[in-house]
C-alpha positions as CSV (number, residue, x, y, z in Angstrom):
1,X,95.8,-14.6,-200.8
2,X,97.3,-18.1,-200.6
3,X,99.4,-17.6,-203.6
4,X,100.9,-14.4,-202.2
5,X,101.6,-16.1,-198.9
6,X,103.4,-18.9,-200.7
7,X,105.4,-16.5,-202.8
8,X,106.7,-14.5,-199.8
9,X,107.5,-17.6,-197.9
10,X,109.5,-18.9,-200.8
11,X,111.5,-15.6,-200.6
12,X,112.6,-16.7,-197.2
13,X,113.4,-20.2,-198.4
14,X,115.5,-18.8,-201.2
15,X,117.4,-16.5,-198.8
16,X,118.1,-19.4,-196.4
17,X,119.4,-21.5,-199.3
18,X,121.7,-18.8,-200.5
19,X,123.1,-18.3,-197.0
20,X,124.1,-22.0,-196.7
21,X,125.0,-22.8,-200.3
22,X,128.1,-24.8,-200.6
23,X,129.7,-26.5,-203.5
24,X,127.6,-29.7,-204.0
25,X,129.4,-33.0,-203.8
26,X,130.1,-34.7,-207.1
27,X,127.4,-37.2,-208.1
28,X,128.5,-40.7,-207.1
29,X,129.4,-42.8,-210.1
30,X,127.3,-45.9,-209.6
31,X,127.7,-49.2,-211.4
32,X,125.1,-50.2,-214.0
33,X,122.9,-51.8,-211.3
34,X,122.5,-48.4,-209.6
35,X,119.3,-47.7,-207.6
36,X,116.6,-45.9,-209.6
37,X,117.0,-42.2,-209.1
38,X,114.4,-40.6,-206.8
39,X,113.7,-38.0,-209.6
40,X,111.9,-40.6,-211.7
41,X,110.1,-42.5,-208.9
42,X,106.5,-41.0,-208.9
43,X,105.6,-40.0,-205.4
44,X,103.2,-37.5,-203.9
45,X,104.3,-34.7,-201.7
46,X,105.3,-35.8,-198.2
47,X,107.2,-32.7,-196.9
48,X,105.3,-30.0,-195.0
49,X,106.3,-26.5,-195.9
50,X,105.4,-23.3,-194.0
51,X,103.9,-22.0,-197.2
52,X,102.1,-25.2,-198.3
53,X,100.9,-28.2,-196.3
54,X,100.7,-31.7,-197.6
55,X,96.9,-31.5,-197.3
56,X,96.8,-28.4,-199.4
57,X,99.0,-30.1,-202.0
58,X,96.5,-33.0,-202.2
59,X,93.6,-30.4,-202.4
60,X,95.3,-28.7,-205.4
61,X,95.7,-32.1,-207.1
62,X,92.0,-32.9,-206.5
63,X,91.0,-29.6,-208.0
64,X,93.1,-30.4,-211.1
65,X,91.5,-33.9,-211.3
66,X,88.0,-32.4,-211.1
67,X,88.9,-29.9,-213.8
68,X,90.3,-32.6,-216.0
69,X,87.1,-34.6,-215.9
70,X,85.0,-31.8,-217.2
71,X,87.0,-29.0,-218.9
72,X,88.1,-28.8,-222.5
73,X,91.4,-27.0,-223.0
74,X,93.6,-26.0,-225.9
75,X,96.6,-25.2,-223.7
76,X,97.9,-27.0,-220.6
77,X,100.6,-25.8,-218.3
78,X,102.4,-28.2,-216.0
79,X,105.2,-27.6,-213.6
80,X,106.1,-26.1,-210.2
81,X,105.7,-22.6,-208.6
82,X,107.3,-20.8,-211.5
83,X,104.6,-22.0,-213.8
84,X,101.9,-21.7,-211.1
85,X,103.0,-18.0,-210.7
86,X,101.2,-17.1,-214.0
87,X,98.2,-16.6,-211.7
88,X,100.0,-14.6,-209.0
89,X,99.8,-10.9,-208.4
90,X,102.1,-8.0,-208.9
91,X,101.4,-7.9,-212.7
92,X,102.0,-11.6,-213.4
93,X,98.4,-12.5,-214.2
94,X,98.3,-9.4,-216.5
95,X,101.2,-10.8,-218.5
96,X,99.5,-14.1,-218.7
97,X,96.3,-12.5,-220.0
98,X,98.2,-10.5,-222.6
99,X,100.0,-13.5,-224.1
100,X,97.7,-16.4,-223.4
101,X,94.4,-14.9,-222.4
102,X,92.8,-15.8,-225.8
103,X,93.4,-19.5,-225.2
104,X,91.3,-21.9,-223.3
105,X,93.9,-23.0,-220.8
106,X,94.4,-24.9,-217.6
107,X,97.4,-24.6,-215.2
108,X,98.2,-27.8,-213.4
109,X,101.4,-26.5,-211.8
110,X,101.9,-26.8,-208.1
111,X,104.5,-24.9,-206.1
112,X,107.4,-26.9,-204.7
113,X,106.9,-29.9,-207.0
114,X,109.9,-31.9,-208.1
115,X,110.0,-34.1,-211.2
116,X,108.8,-37.1,-209.2
117,X,105.9,-35.2,-207.7
118,X,104.7,-34.0,-211.1
119,X,105.1,-37.5,-212.4
120,X,102.9,-38.8,-209.7
121,X,100.2,-36.2,-210.4
122,X,100.3,-37.0,-214.2
123,X,99.8,-40.7,-213.3
124,X,96.8,-40.1,-211.0
125,X,93.7,-39.0,-212.9
126,X,94.9,-35.6,-214.3
127,X,94.4,-37.0,-217.8
128,X,90.6,-36.9,-217.5
129,X,88.8,-35.7,-220.5
130,X,91.6,-33.3,-221.6
131,X,92.9,-33.3,-225.1
132,X,95.1,-30.2,-225.2
133,X,96.6,-29.0,-228.5
134,X,99.7,-27.6,-226.7
135,X,101.4,-28.4,-223.4
136,X,104.0,-26.2,-221.8
137,X,106.2,-27.8,-219.1
138,X,108.9,-26.4,-216.8
139,X,110.1,-28.6,-214.0
140,X,113.4,-29.5,-212.3
141,X,114.5,-26.5,-210.2
142,X,113.1,-27.9,-207.0
143,X,115.1,-31.1,-207.5
144,X,118.2,-28.9,-207.0
145,X,116.8,-26.8,-204.3
146,X,115.1,-29.3,-202.1
147,X,117.1,-32.5,-202.6
148,X,120.3,-31.5,-204.4
149,X,119.8,-34.0,-207.1
150,X,122.5,-34.6,-209.6
151,X,122.0,-33.1,-213.1
152,X,121.7,-36.5,-214.7
153,X,118.9,-37.4,-212.3
154,X,117.0,-34.2,-213.1
155,X,117.4,-35.0,-216.8
156,X,115.9,-38.5,-216.2
157,X,113.1,-36.9,-214.3
158,X,112.2,-34.5,-217.1
159,X,112.4,-37.4,-219.6
160,X,110.0,-39.4,-217.5
161,X,107.5,-36.6,-217.4
162,X,107.8,-36.1,-221.1
163,X,107.0,-39.8,-221.6
164,X,104.0,-39.6,-219.3
165,X,102.7,-36.5,-221.0
166,X,102.9,-38.2,-224.4
167,X,101.1,-41.2,-223.0
168,X,98.3,-39.1,-221.5
169,X,98.0,-36.7,-224.4
170,X,99.3,-38.5,-227.6
171,X,98.0,-35.8,-230.0
172,X,99.5,-32.8,-228.1
173,X,102.6,-30.9,-229.0
174,X,104.8,-30.4,-225.9
175,X,107.1,-27.4,-225.3
176,X,109.7,-27.8,-222.6
177,X,111.1,-24.6,-221.1
178,X,114.6,-25.0,-219.9
179,X,115.3,-24.9,-216.2
180,X,115.8,-21.2,-215.3
181,X,119.0,-20.0,-213.6
182,X,118.6,-19.4,-209.9
183,X,120.7,-17.7,-207.2
184,X,122.1,-14.3,-208.1
185,X,125.8,-14.7,-208.7
186,X,127.3,-16.0,-211.9
187,X,129.8,-18.2,-210.1
188,X,127.2,-20.2,-208.2
189,X,127.7,-23.9,-208.9
190,X,124.1,-24.3,-209.8
191,X,124.7,-22.4,-213.1
192,X,126.7,-25.3,-214.6
193,X,124.2,-27.8,-213.4
194,X,121.4,-26.0,-215.1
195,X,123.4,-25.7,-218.3
196,X,124.0,-29.4,-218.3
197,X,120.3,-30.2,-217.8
198,X,119.1,-27.9,-220.5
199,X,121.7,-29.0,-223.0
200,X,120.5,-32.6,-222.5
201,X,116.8,-31.8,-222.6
202,X,117.3,-29.7,-225.8
203,X,118.5,-32.9,-227.5
204,X,115.1,-34.5,-226.8
205,X,113.3,-32.1,-229.0
206,X,112.3,-33.6,-232.4
207,X,110.5,-30.4,-233.4
208,X,107.6,-32.5,-234.4
209,X,106.1,-33.6,-231.1
210,X,108.5,-32.2,-228.6
211,X,110.0,-28.7,-228.7
212,X,112.4,-26.9,-226.4
213,X,113.0,-23.3,-225.6
214,X,115.8,-21.8,-223.5
215,X,115.4,-18.2,-222.2
216,X,118.2,-18.2,-219.6
217,X,120.5,-15.7,-221.4
218,X,117.7,-13.1,-221.2
219,X,117.6,-13.5,-217.4
220,X,121.3,-12.5,-217.0
221,X,123.0,-9.2,-217.1
222,X,126.5,-8.5,-218.6
223,X,128.1,-9.9,-215.5
224,X,126.1,-13.1,-215.6
225,X,124.1,-12.1,-212.6
226,X,120.3,-12.2,-212.3
227,X,118.8,-8.7,-211.9
228,X,116.3,-8.4,-209.0
229,X,113.9,-6.8,-211.5
230,X,113.6,-10.1,-213.2
231,X,113.7,-12.4,-210.1
232,X,113.2,-10.6,-206.9
233,X,114.0,-13.7,-204.8
234,X,116.4,-15.1,-207.5
235,X,114.1,-18.1,-208.0
236,X,110.7,-16.9,-209.1
237,X,110.4,-14.5,-212.1
238,X,108.7,-11.2,-211.5
239,X,106.1,-10.0,-214.0
240,X,109.0,-8.7,-216.2
241,X,110.7,-12.1,-216.0
242,X,107.5,-13.9,-216.9
243,X,107.1,-11.6,-219.9
244,X,110.5,-12.8,-221.1
245,X,109.2,-16.4,-221.0
246,X,105.9,-15.4,-222.6
247,X,107.6,-13.7,-225.5
248,X,109.4,-16.9,-226.3
249,X,106.6,-19.3,-225.7
250,X,103.6,-17.6,-227.3
251,X,105.1,-17.5,-230.9
252,X,105.7,-21.2,-230.7
253,X,102.3,-22.4,-229.4
254,X,100.0,-19.9,-231.0
255,X,100.2,-21.4,-234.5
256,X,99.6,-24.9,-233.1
257,X,96.3,-23.7,-231.5
258,X,95.3,-21.6,-234.5
259,X,95.7,-24.6,-236.8
260,X,93.7,-26.8,-234.5
261,X,90.9,-24.2,-234.5
262,X,90.8,-24.3,-238.2
263,X,89.9,-28.0,-238.0
264,X,87.0,-27.3,-235.7
265,X,83.4,-26.3,-236.5
266,X,81.6,-24.1,-233.9
267,X,77.8,-23.8,-234.0
268,X,75.5,-21.8,-231.7
269,X,73.2,-23.7,-229.3
270,X,70.3,-22.3,-231.3
271,X,71.4,-24.0,-234.6
272,X,68.4,-25.7,-236.1
273,X,70.4,-28.9,-236.5
274,X,70.4,-29.3,-232.7
275,X,67.1,-30.8,-231.6
276,X,65.6,-29.2,-228.5
277,X,62.8,-30.6,-226.3
278,X,61.5,-28.5,-223.5
279,X,61.3,-24.8,-222.9
280,X,64.3,-22.4,-223.3
281,X,64.9,-18.9,-224.5
282,X,67.2,-17.8,-227.2
283,X,69.4,-14.7,-226.6
284,X,70.5,-12.1,-229.1
285,X,73.7,-14.0,-229.7
286,X,71.8,-17.3,-230.3
287,X,72.6,-18.8,-226.9
288,X,70.1,-21.1,-225.3
289,X,69.0,-20.0,-221.8
290,X,67.5,-22.8,-219.7
291,X,65.7,-22.8,-216.3
292,X,63.3,-25.7,-216.3
293,X,64.5,-29.2,-215.7
294,X,64.2,-31.9,-218.4
295,X,65.2,-29.5,-221.3
296,X,67.0,-31.8,-223.7
297,X,69.4,-31.1,-226.5
298,X,70.3,-33.8,-229.1
299,X,72.8,-33.6,-231.9
300,X,74.4,-36.1,-234.2
301,X,78.0,-35.9,-235.3
302,X,80.9,-37.9,-236.6
303,X,83.4,-35.6,-235.0
304,X,86.4,-36.9,-233.1
305,X,85.6,-34.6,-230.3
306,X,82.6,-32.4,-229.3
307,X,82.6,-29.7,-226.6
308,X,80.0,-27.4,-225.1
309,X,80.7,-23.8,-224.1
310,X,78.4,-22.8,-221.3
311,X,77.9,-21.6,-217.8
312,X,75.4,-21.6,-215.0
313,X,74.4,-18.6,-212.9
314,X,75.8,-19.9,-209.6
315,X,78.1,-22.7,-210.9
316,X,75.8,-25.3,-209.3
317,X,73.5,-26.5,-212.1
318,X,73.8,-30.0,-213.5
319,X,73.3,-31.7,-216.9
320,X,73.4,-35.4,-217.9
321,X,75.4,-36.3,-221.0
322,X,74.6,-39.5,-222.8
323,X,76.4,-40.9,-225.9
324,X,74.0,-43.1,-227.9
325,X,72.7,-45.7,-225.3
326,X,75.7,-45.6,-223.1
327,X,75.3,-44.8,-219.4
328,X,74.8,-41.1,-218.5
329,X,77.6,-38.9,-217.2
330,X,77.0,-36.0,-214.9
331,X,78.5,-32.6,-215.6
332,X,78.2,-29.4,-213.6
333,X,78.3,-26.1,-215.5
334,X,80.7,-23.5,-214.0
335,X,79.8,-20.0,-213.0
336,X,82.3,-18.7,-215.7
337,X,81.7,-20.1,-219.2
338,X,84.1,-22.9,-220.1
339,X,84.4,-25.6,-222.7
340,X,83.2,-28.9,-221.4
341,X,83.9,-32.2,-223.2
342,X,80.8,-34.1,-224.3
343,X,82.5,-36.6,-226.7
344,X,86.1,-37.5,-227.3
345,X,88.2,-40.2,-228.9
346,X,86.0,-40.8,-231.9
347,X,89.0,-41.2,-234.2
348,X,87.1,-43.6,-236.6
349,X,84.5,-40.9,-237.1
350,X,81.5,-43.1,-236.2
351,X,78.2,-41.3,-236.1
352,X,77.0,-40.7,-232.5
353,X,73.9,-39.2,-230.9
354,X,74.8,-36.9,-228.1
355,X,72.0,-36.1,-225.6
356,X,72.4,-33.3,-223.1
357,X,69.6,-33.1,-220.4
358,X,69.1,-30.3,-217.9
359,X,68.7,-31.8,-214.4
360,X,68.5,-28.8,-212.2
361,X,65.6,-26.5,-211.3
362,X,65.3,-22.8,-212.1
363,X,66.2,-21.7,-208.6
364,X,69.5,-23.5,-208.8
365,X,70.6,-20.9,-211.3
366,X,69.9,-20.1,-214.9
367,X,72.1,-22.1,-217.4
368,X,73.4,-20.6,-220.6
369,X,74.6,-22.8,-223.5
370,X,76.5,-20.7,-226.0
371,X,77.8,-23.1,-228.6
372,X,79.0,-26.5,-229.5
373,X,82.4,-27.2,-231.1
374,X,83.0,-30.2,-233.3
375,X,86.6,-31.1,-233.9
376,X,87.4,-32.9,-237.2
377,X,83.8,-33.7,-238.0
378,X,80.4,-32.6,-239.1
379,X,77.0,-31.7,-237.5
380,X,74.6,-34.2,-239.0
381,X,70.8,-34.4,-239.4
382,X,69.3,-34.4,-235.9
383,X,67.3,-37.2,-234.4
384,X,63.5,-37.0,-234.9
385,X,61.4,-36.1,-231.9
386,X,58.1,-38.0,-231.1
387,X,55.0,-36.5,-232.7
388,X,52.8,-36.6,-229.6
389,X,53.4,-34.0,-227.0
390,X,52.8,-33.7,-223.2
391,X,52.7,-30.6,-221.0
392,X,53.2,-31.3,-217.3
393,X,52.8,-28.4,-214.9
394,X,53.8,-29.0,-211.3
395,X,56.1,-28.4,-208.4
396,X,59.4,-30.0,-207.1
397,X,57.9,-33.5,-207.5
398,X,57.4,-32.9,-211.2
399,X,60.9,-31.4,-211.4
400,X,62.4,-34.6,-210.0
401,X,63.8,-33.2,-206.7
402,X,66.0,-35.8,-205.1
403,X,64.9,-38.5,-207.6
404,X,68.4,-39.5,-208.4
405,X,69.4,-40.4,-204.9
406,X,70.3,-43.7,-203.5
407,X,67.1,-44.7,-201.8
408,X,66.5,-45.9,-198.2
409,X,69.9,-45.0,-196.8
410,X,70.2,-44.2,-193.1
411,X,69.6,-40.5,-192.5
412,X,73.3,-40.0,-191.5
413,X,74.4,-41.5,-194.8
414,X,72.4,-39.2,-197.0
415,X,74.4,-36.8,-199.1
416,X,72.1,-34.1,-200.3
417,X,72.8,-31.7,-203.0
418,X,71.7,-30.3,-206.4
419,X,73.1,-33.4,-208.1
420,X,70.2,-35.3,-206.6
421,X,67.7,-33.6,-208.9
422,X,67.0,-36.2,-211.6
423,X,64.6,-35.0,-214.3
424,X,65.4,-38.1,-216.2
425,X,64.1,-40.2,-213.3
426,X,61.0,-38.1,-212.8
427,X,57.5,-39.5,-213.4
428,X,56.9,-37.0,-216.2
429,X,59.8,-38.1,-218.4
430,X,59.2,-41.7,-217.6
431,X,55.6,-41.3,-218.5
432,X,56.6,-39.6,-221.8
433,X,58.8,-42.7,-222.6
434,X,55.9,-45.0,-221.9
435,X,53.5,-43.0,-224.1
436,X,56.2,-42.2,-226.8
437,X,55.7,-38.5,-226.5
438,X,57.7,-35.4,-226.1
439,X,57.3,-33.7,-222.8
440,X,57.7,-30.2,-221.3
441,X,58.2,-30.1,-217.5
442,X,56.9,-26.7,-216.5
443,X,57.6,-26.9,-212.8
444,X,59.0,-24.9,-209.9
445,X,59.9,-26.2,-206.5
446,X,57.9,-24.7,-203.6
447,X,55.2,-23.2,-205.9
448,X,51.5,-23.9,-206.0
449,X,48.4,-22.9,-207.8
450,X,47.6,-20.0,-205.4
451,X,50.5,-19.8,-203.0
452,X,53.9,-21.2,-202.1
453,X,54.7,-23.7,-199.4
454,X,55.3,-20.7,-197.1
455,X,52.0,-19.2,-197.9
456,X,53.2,-16.5,-200.3
457,X,50.4,-15.7,-202.7
458,X,51.6,-12.6,-204.6
459,X,54.6,-14.2,-206.3
460,X,55.1,-16.3,-209.4
461,X,53.0,-19.4,-209.0
462,X,51.9,-21.9,-211.6
463,X,49.4,-19.8,-213.5
464,X,52.2,-17.2,-213.9
465,X,55.3,-19.4,-214.6
466,X,53.2,-21.2,-217.2
467,X,53.7,-18.2,-219.4
468,X,57.5,-18.2,-219.2
469,X,60.4,-20.0,-220.9
470,X,62.6,-19.0,-217.9
471,X,60.5,-18.3,-214.8
472,X,63.0,-17.0,-212.3
473,X,61.9,-13.9,-210.4
474,X,63.7,-10.9,-211.8
475,X,64.8,-12.8,-214.9
476,X,61.4,-13.7,-216.4
477,X,61.8,-14.6,-220.1
478,X,58.4,-15.1,-221.9
479,X,57.3,-18.3,-223.7
480,X,55.5,-18.2,-227.0
481,X,52.8,-20.9,-226.5
482,X,52.6,-21.4,-230.3
483,X,56.0,-23.0,-230.2
484,X,54.6,-26.1,-228.6
485,X,51.1,-27.5,-229.0
486,X,50.6,-30.3,-226.5
487,X,48.1,-33.1,-227.1
488,X,47.5,-33.4,-223.3
489,X,48.2,-31.2,-220.3
490,X,48.7,-32.7,-216.8
491,X,48.5,-30.4,-213.8
492,X,50.0,-31.8,-210.6
493,X,49.6,-29.1,-208.0
494,X,48.4,-28.8,-204.4
495,X,51.2,-30.1,-202.3
496,X,52.5,-26.6,-201.6
497,X,49.1,-24.9,-201.5
498,X,48.0,-27.4,-198.7
499,X,51.4,-27.5,-196.9
500,X,51.1,-27.1,-193.2
501,X,53.8,-24.4,-193.4
502,X,51.4,-22.3,-195.6
503,X,48.8,-22.1,-192.9
504,X,45.1,-22.7,-193.2
505,X,44.2,-24.5,-196.4
506,X,42.9,-22.3,-199.2
507,X,39.1,-21.7,-199.3
508,X,37.3,-24.0,-201.8
509,X,35.8,-21.1,-203.7
510,X,39.1,-19.4,-204.3
511,X,41.0,-22.6,-205.2
512,X,38.3,-23.9,-207.6
513,X,37.9,-20.6,-209.3
514,X,41.7,-20.2,-209.8
515,X,41.9,-23.8,-211.1
516,X,39.1,-23.2,-213.5
517,X,40.6,-20.0,-214.8
518,X,44.0,-21.7,-215.3
519,X,42.5,-24.6,-217.2
520,X,40.6,-22.3,-219.4
521,X,43.7,-20.4,-220.2
522,X,45.6,-23.6,-221.1
523,X,42.7,-24.8,-223.3
524,X,42.4,-21.4,-225.0
525,X,46.1,-21.5,-225.8
526,X,46.0,-25.0,-227.1
527,X,42.6,-25.7,-228.6
528,X,40.5,-27.2,-225.8
529,X,43.0,-30.1,-225.3
530,X,42.3,-32.7,-222.6
531,X,43.6,-31.7,-219.1
532,X,44.4,-34.2,-216.4
533,X,44.4,-32.9,-212.8
534,X,45.9,-34.8,-209.9
535,X,46.7,-34.2,-206.3
536,X,50.2,-35.6,-206.2
537,X,51.9,-38.3,-204.1
538,X,52.9,-36.6,-200.9
539,X,49.7,-35.5,-199.2
540,X,47.7,-37.9,-197.0
541,X,44.9,-38.0,-194.5
542,X,42.3,-35.2,-194.2
543,X,44.5,-32.8,-196.2
544,X,44.6,-35.1,-199.2
545,X,40.9,-35.7,-199.0
546,X,40.2,-32.0,-198.9
547,X,42.3,-31.3,-202.0
548,X,40.8,-34.3,-203.8
549,X,37.3,-32.8,-203.1
550,X,38.3,-29.5,-204.6
551,X,39.7,-31.2,-207.7
552,X,36.6,-33.3,-208.2
553,X,34.6,-30.1,-208.2
554,X,36.9,-28.6,-210.8
555,X,36.4,-31.7,-212.9
556,X,32.7,-31.4,-212.7
557,X,32.7,-27.7,-213.8
558,X,34.9,-28.1,-216.9
559,X,34.6,-30.0,-220.2
560,X,37.5,-32.3,-221.2
561,X,39.0,-32.3,-217.7
562,X,39.9,-35.6,-215.9
563,X,40.7,-36.0,-212.3
564,X,43.1,-38.8,-211.4
565,X,43.5,-39.5,-207.7
566,X,47.2,-40.1,-206.8
567,X,48.5,-42.9,-204.6
568,X,50.8,-41.8,-201.8
569,X,54.5,-42.2,-202.2
570,X,56.1,-40.5,-199.1
571,X,59.8,-40.7,-200.0
572,X,62.1,-42.6,-197.7
573,X,64.5,-42.1,-194.8
574,X,66.7,-39.8,-196.8
575,X,64.2,-37.4,-198.3
576,X,60.5,-36.9,-198.3
577,X,60.3,-36.5,-202.0
578,X,59.6,-39.6,-204.1
579,X,62.7,-41.6,-205.0
580,X,63.4,-43.0,-208.5
581,X,61.5,-46.3,-207.8
582,X,58.5,-44.3,-206.6
583,X,58.6,-42.0,-209.6
584,X,58.5,-45.1,-211.7
585,X,55.4,-46.3,-209.8
586,X,53.7,-42.9,-210.3
587,X,54.3,-43.1,-214.1
588,X,52.9,-46.7,-214.1
589,X,49.8,-45.5,-212.2
590,X,49.2,-42.7,-214.8
591,X,50.0,-44.6,-218.0
592,X,46.9,-46.8,-218.4
593,X,44.5,-44.1,-217.4
594,X,46.0,-41.6,-219.8
595,X,46.0,-44.2,-222.6
596,X,42.3,-44.7,-222.0
597,X,41.6,-40.9,-222.0
598,X,43.5,-40.3,-225.1
599,X,42.7,-43.6,-226.9
600,X,46.4,-44.1,-227.4
């Protein structure tokens, strides 16, 4: 483990420092025009350590920045390795869980940081979406250890970080833990330096916004020495040492968080005041389980802040968040459920519509939305959905695979990934907008009517996944067709059935019979509604002509079935699936024909 490696390397550092410790020189008394102390000049880490490289330091900062953009936390820890060590082994993480495990927390501490390094991190994108109720900070020991800063400079560095924390998180209460004693012996000169720093920092506490706690006496025995049971390396607390800190910190911050929770309303994702379009399943605990793309949640609220508590199966499923008509923001659900900020900063309690749209496909991993929390506000009457309804059954094209990419890039510049899936940019959702309808995208990449793109015919293909709210193999959750009565069904299949990778094209008799059976099932479920069948935009040449011939025969054998021949839109240099512009063209092609069929 990297943390363990860092911990044991720091033991060596501590021993080396103890071996060469001498009485530090008196701080130079500078005139009023003295140079700004290094402790308050925000700088990133520049020194390489055997236990942490500079590149690793930047990586940890990047991880914190990413978390800050998405997570919602009640409690934020900032500091150096002492604070980081809450996640270390040898019983430390167990102490953390005992005292702070009930809180939604983030730890932005980085081992080896001095006040100026933490200050730099706080000024470089770690604010994000965070609005913590409580912040716990311990910083300063490394200023003594690494650069032998004078106490007054360390005090200035702590003050600078406090000021920055208040700027970043104006509504948070901040608890400053005093710099801990270090080095074993009571007569070490560092003891008086630490006392001087803690005495000054304690005076900064107003017990309204800034608070201070000093646990140093509990780390010393009757001789003023630090027992190895509390600090094995005489710098970093053991689990027993961290428990001393936790016993002092938890009683202070717990009431703050409990009070904040009283001002928050939590509703399950299945609450009827949350409008849902698309297929999802409801669990026993009223969570919404989502597989298909395009599933959309809408709620209205005047809350200052709204968060979602949810997860995705593999931590790689995406949603778009939109507030009113503002630009969409992309979020990725983690593998372990977390609170994610949807709306914040609404201090004037303006009413907003929050739209949450599932972008990913089922095979990216099932997403589970547990609840929404509204801070200082109400859940209002939801928006009204359109009365007309579409059902579109298809494959990855219907799902919007790669629709949200930047089109026509050179192949080497293409950055593929699950974030490319864009149900919002898919022809199906664009068509629904043009027709002013609701839409269900019942689609699965790689699947067909009778077989997959690899020629597998005995799995879950369209006639099977049509019956499911969540169609993942091994996690099939049924769909009650009476929950949604479409005015029109569109079937856009065939690309995978007729894929070269699947082998010889299906026989006409088999394909037409299976198509007829599928249409009859849909019309039985939904009252002989019109069904549009189309061949899709990727096939061309003889293969396209063959599929179109099959579909024309299906049309001739069924009442209220309409075949629409698709134009070819073969993607671009980045991806063979249609891009957003091509999806828009597909929607434009379909719109007038469907309006004519439906007399809309």
